[in-house]
C-alpha positions, -999 to +999 in steps of 0.1 A: -400-398-363-385-366-350-349-352-349-347-363-313-357-398-322-330-399-348-304-387-324-314-412-298-313-441-322-279-432-336-265-426-301-278-460-288-264-479-319-230-462-320-224-456-283-216-419-291-228-393-266-262-378-275-249-343-274-223-351-300-247-369-323-271-339-320-244-315-331-236-336-361-273-341-371-280-304-367-249-293-387-259-318-415-293-302-417-278-267-416-255-276-445-284-288-466-304-256-459-274-234-467-268-251-501-305-248-509-305-211-501-276-207-525-297-224-552-276-256-552-291-290-552-281-315-525-276-350-536-273-378-510-265-410-529-289-438-524-312-415-504-324-388-527-320-352-541-332-320-526-335-290-549-353-256-553-381-253-578-396-220-589-434-220-590-452-197-613-476-170-601-512-179-605-547-167-598-563-182-567-596-178-550-604-170-514-625-199-501-646-178-477-655-150-500-649-164-535-629-134-543-601-138-570-567-133-554-533-132-572-508-157-558-472-145-564-444-168-578-424-186-551-396-210-545-403-244-530-380-273-519-387-306-537-373-340-528-368-368-552-361-402-535-331-423-547-333-458-561-324-475-529-351-457-509-377-464-536-369-501-535-370-504-498-403-485-495-421-507-521 
């Protein structure tokens, strides 16, 4: 499912114009990203939690040459599903 599919489904079920739904969906996603950039976690009750996790640096290996390559530490976004989502997916 893409963002466009979400917009179409919401617009059809609520009878709100697609352009307005698209703006709301886009702004929601932007708010999530902004909070993650600031290092805050984003908790959507019954859906899940988005947060930033720091990964340690490590030693990797180039698969073509077998050469040892240092992999620097980095931040990654992690998502933990909420209870309602877990129950519905099972």
